[in-house]
Structures are given as C-alpha cells and as structure tokens.
N, C-alpha and C positions, 0 to 999 in steps of 0.2 A: 408612805404606806400608813403611818400612824395618823396622818391628817385625814386620809380617806376613811379609815376605820372610825375616826371620831365623827366625821360627817354622817357615816352610816348609822352609828350609834344614836346620834341625835334624831335622825329620821325615824329609826325604829322606835325610839322612845315616844316620839310624837304620834306615830301610827298606833302604838300600843295604847296610849291615852285615849285616842279617838275611838279605837275598837272597844276599849273597856267602857267608855261612856255610852257607846251605842248598844252594846250587848247587855249591859247591866239590867235595865228595865225589862227586856224580854225574858231573861232568865228568872227574874223574880215572878213574872207573870206565869211562866210554866210551872214554877214551884207551887204557886197558889192555885193552879188548875184553870186559870183564865185562858191560856193558850195551849194548843196541842203541840206535839213534837213536829208535825209537818208544818204548822204555821211558824214554829220557831226556826226550822231549817230555811224557810223562805225569808224570814227576817234576817237571819245570819248572812245569807247570800247577799241580800241587799246592803246590809251594814258593811260587809267586806268590800263590796264594790264601792261604797261611799268612802271607806277608809283608803282604798287604793287610789281613788281620785284625789283625796286629800293629800296622800303621799306624793302623787305626781305634781300637784299644785305647789307643795312645799319645795320639791326639788327644782321645779321650773322657775319659781319666783325668787328663791333665796339661794339655794346651794349652787346651782349652775352659774348664775350671774356673778356671784362672789368669786368662784373659781376662774371664770373668764377674766374678771377684773384683775385677779392676782397674776395670771399669765401675761396679760398686756403690760402691767406695771413692770414685771421682771424683764420683759423684752426691751422696754424703753430704758430701764436702769442699766442695761448692758450696752446700750448704744453710745457712740461717741458724742452725739448730740441728741439728747432725749427730746422726743416730739410730744407736745402737749395736746394730744388728740385722742384721748381715751374715749371709746365709743360706747358709753353706757347711758343712753338717752332715757332717763327715768326721772320722775319727779319726787321719788321717795328718798329714804336715807341713803340707799345705795347710789342713787344719782348724785346726791350731795357729796358722797365719798369720792366718786369719780371726778367731780368738779374740783374737789380739794386736791386730788392727785395731779390734775391738770395744772392747777395753780402752782404746785410744788415743782413740776417739771418745767414750767415756764420760768420760774425763778432760777432754776439751775441753768437754763439756757442764757438768761440774762447775766448770771454770774460768770459763765464761760466767756461771753462777749466782753464783759468788763475786764476779765483777766487778760484777754488778748489785747485789749486797748492799753492796759497798764504796761504789759511787756513791750508793746510797740513804742510807747512813750519812753520807757527806760532805755530800750535799744537806741532810740533816736538821740537821747541825751548822752549816751556813752560813746557814740560815734565821734563826737568832736574831740574829747580828751584822748581817745585812742589815736585819732589822726594826728593830734599834736605830738604825742609820744613817738609815733612813727617818723614824723618830720624831723624831730630832734635827733632821732637815731640815724637818719640818713645824713644829716649835717655833720654828725660826729664821725661818720665813716670816712675820714680824710686819710689818704695814704700817708700823709706827713704826720699824722697824729701819733701819740704814744701808744704803746701796747695796751695800756690800761684803758685808754679812751676807745680803742677799737673793740676791746672785749666788752666794755659797757654798752657800746653801740649795738653789738651783736645780740646781747641779752635783751636790750630794749626792743630791737626789731622782732625777735622771736616772741617776746611777751605780747607785743602789740598784735602780731599775727594770730596768736592764740586767743587773745581777747576778742578780736574780730570774728574768729570762728565761733566762739562761745555765744557772742551776741546774735550772730546769724542763726545759730542752732536754737537758741531760746525763742527767737521770733518764729522760726519754722515750726517748732514744737507747739507754740501757743496757737498758731493758725490751724495746725492739724487737729489739736485737741478741741478746738472750737467747731470742728466739722467741715472746715473749708467752705463756709456757706456762700461766699461771694465769688468763688472761683469757677470758671466755666468748665463744664465736663463734656467729653466727647467719647466716641467709641474708639477703644484702643485695642490693638492686637497684643495680648500679653506675651505671646510667643515671640513675636517680632521684636518687642522691647527687650526681652531677655537675651535674644540672639545678638542684638546690637551691643548690649553691655558686656556680654561674654567675649565678643570679638575685641572690644576695647581693652578689657582687663587682661585678656590672654596675652596681648602684646606687652603689657606692663610687667607681668610676672614671669615672662618667658626667660629673662635673664637669671632669675633665681632658681630655675629648674622646676618651677611649679606649673600646674596646668589647670585650666578652667574649661569644663566641658558642658555641653547642653544637650538634653534629650527632650525634644518637643514633638507634638503631634503635627501632622502635615496640615490639618485644617486650622484656620485661624481660631484663636481662643479670645473672643471679644469680650471686653469688659467696659463699663461706662466709668470713666475716670478723668481726673485732672492729670494730664500726661506727665508734666514735669514733677508733680508731687509723687505720683506712683513710681516714676523712675528713680527718684531720690530714695524712696523706701527700699526698692529692690537693690539699688546700689549699696545702701547701708548694710543690707544682709550679705551681699557679696564681699564688701570690704571686711566685714567682721569675719566671715569664713576664711578669707585669704590670710588675714592676720593670725589666725589660729591653726591654719593648715600646717602639717608637718613639713620640714625642710624637703624640698623636692616632691611634696605631696600634691594632692589634687582637691579641687572643689567641683562638685557636680550640681548642675541645675536641671530640674525637670519641670516641664509645663504640660498640663493635661486637663482634660475635662472629666468631671464626675457628676453625672446627672445634670443639674442646673447650676453647678459651681465650677469656677475656674480655680485650679490648684497649681501653685508654684512652690517648689521645695528647693532649698539650698542646703547642701550637705558638705561637710569637710571631713578629713581624716586626721584631725588634730587630737589633742589630749582629751577632748570632751568636756562636759560640764558636771561638776560634782552635784550630788543629790541636794545638798544644802543651798547651793548657788542657783540651781535650776529655777526655783520659783521667783527669783529676783532679777533674772536677766533683762526684763523689760522695764525695770525701775530706772528713774532718772539718776544719772551720775554713778550707776553701778557698773564697774568694769573690773575685770581680772587681768587686763593686759599689764605686762611688766614694763612696757616702754611708755613714753610720754605722749603717744599719739591718741590714746583713748580718752574721750571726755565723758563717756557714759550716757551720751544723748542719742547716739545713732539708733540703737534698738528701740528706745523709748519713742523716738520720732517715727520709726518704721511702724510700730504698733498703732500710734495715733493716726497715721495716714491710712493704714489698712482699715481701721475701724471707721474712719471718716468716709470710706467708700462702702460701708456696710459689710465689711469682711471681718475675718478673724485671723489671728496669727498665733501659732503655738511653737514651743521648743521642746525637743526631746534629745536625749543623749545617754549613751552608755560610757561612763568614764573610761578613758583609754582608747575609745573607738570612734571618736569624732562626735559631731553634733549635727542635728537637722532642724531647720526652721521651715515651717510650712505655712503658706498663706492661702486662705480660701476666700474667694470673691464671688459675688453674684454675677452670673453671665448677663451680658447686655441683651435686652429684648430684641428679637428679630423683627424687622419691619416688613 
C-alpha cells in the first residue's frame, strides 16, 4: 500500500509541476488584462488536457514497466529454477535493468548446476569407502566370532546403511533443487499415484493398528511430472505422517482439483507441530522425531521436488490435533 501511495505521490507531484508551469503565464496575462476570463477558461481546459496526457505518458513509460518488472522478478525468485527471460524489451535504463536481472538469474542457474555437480562428485567419492565398511562388517559377522566382534559388525552395518541413505538423499535433494532439468516428464494421474502408495503403506501399518485412507475424485487429476520424483515426494509426506500418527491412529490423503490446480493433502492425527517449529519443517536436517529414523531430508526433498514441478507445498497444524501438508501443482494441459 505504501509503495502505491508513493508512486501516486510522485505522479501527482509531476502533474502539479506541469500544471503550474502551464497555467502560470495565462494567469499573469489575465491579471494584466491581456486575456479575458473566457480565453483563460479555454487555455485552462487545454492545459489540463496536456497535463493529463503527460500524466498518462509518465505512468505508461515509467511506473507500469517498473511494477511489471518487479512482479516478474519476484515470480522467478520464488521458483525452484529461476528463468532468465524477463521480457522488458527496451533500449533505455529500464531495459538495462531487466538485462542485469537476467544476468543475475542466469548466474543463479549456473550456481545451482555447479552445486548439483559437486554433490554428485561427493556422493560418488563416498560410495567406495561406504562399500568397504559394509564389506568389512559382513566379514566380521562370523557366527564363530566373539560377542564383541558381532556387536561391532552390527554397528558398522547400520552405520554404512545410514550413510548410504544420506548420500542418496543428498543427491536426490541436489537434483530436485536444481529443478530436475534433464529428467523426462510425462502426464501423471496424481490420484492413481496416491491410491497406489496408500494401498502399499496400508498393508505395512496394518499390524500396528494404524490406517491410511484416500479420498479422491473420480476423474483423473493429471499433472505433468517426473513420475518417480513426484512419487518419492508424496511417499516422503506419507512416511512423515505415519511416523507421527497416534498409536492406532489414522492418516488421510485427499486429491482434488481446484480451478487449474491439482491439490494433494496429507493429514495425520498426531501431536501436531508447535508454532515455533512450523516455519522450519522444510529445512534440511530439521526433525523432531525421537527415534533414529529421521534424517531431516525427507520434507526438504519433497518441497524441492514439488517446486521443481512448478508447485507449492505448505504445512499447517494445531498442536495436539495433528498436521496437514498440502501440495498444489499446475494441471497438465489438455490436448
């Protein structure tokens, strides 16, 4: 609001200056008897028209292009992979500003690609020592070995498995945060994907007395996606909800259409998320799980994947009444 008031004040000041400069000489002429009041009225009408035209020119050539550029920059700043295609084709200072923003956005894209390559190299280098540790652990698991050797072998095996999971998680997160640029996308039915995951996870949690249910529209909810990446993001949301659901509790999944967006929500009846933790749930390595299963990468990866598909993900919770994670994705264009 303050920004628009400032723009309006600037325009009114400019218009006032133009009007004052235009009306000054005629008023002096009337005072000296050179012009009649009728002639003055005609001049005033002409000057007001000229000032209005000047006001329109200022708004069209300066204020509106700057505001349009601001909106485009904000849209790209919120994207997983910023596109360097700001469309302000001008040869003046505003055009130079748009080209400078494009250069900045392209530099951010290059930095993202460099980060992905670095993490891929690190992951590759870590695989060999992890494999060596696991091999040693397997060789130490000799039934004839001492209790101490068996215990050490078990610790090594669990640690190697955890390191493998972390390396894979790092690599998946880096690829998602770079926007999955090299991965093939196809039309996916979000409802069918959710139904398959719910069926799989329901069988896994049935023994604990928990339940996973799905509410989906009959019509397909089609999105353009990298199937395995989007499935991993939805699975991460479901795993998170199941881990926090109350004993014998339930997890509810809903899939529906809202105008031109596909919406998927995952809700649980667990303890919920505190107000101070809610803004941090999508941060890397942030977890409130009491067991050792959580790495703090699952929700961060889910957000990166959703944003790489042009979507958004939000979390809401009332402490003591569970939590809800909602994904919004653009619907695939109909052919």
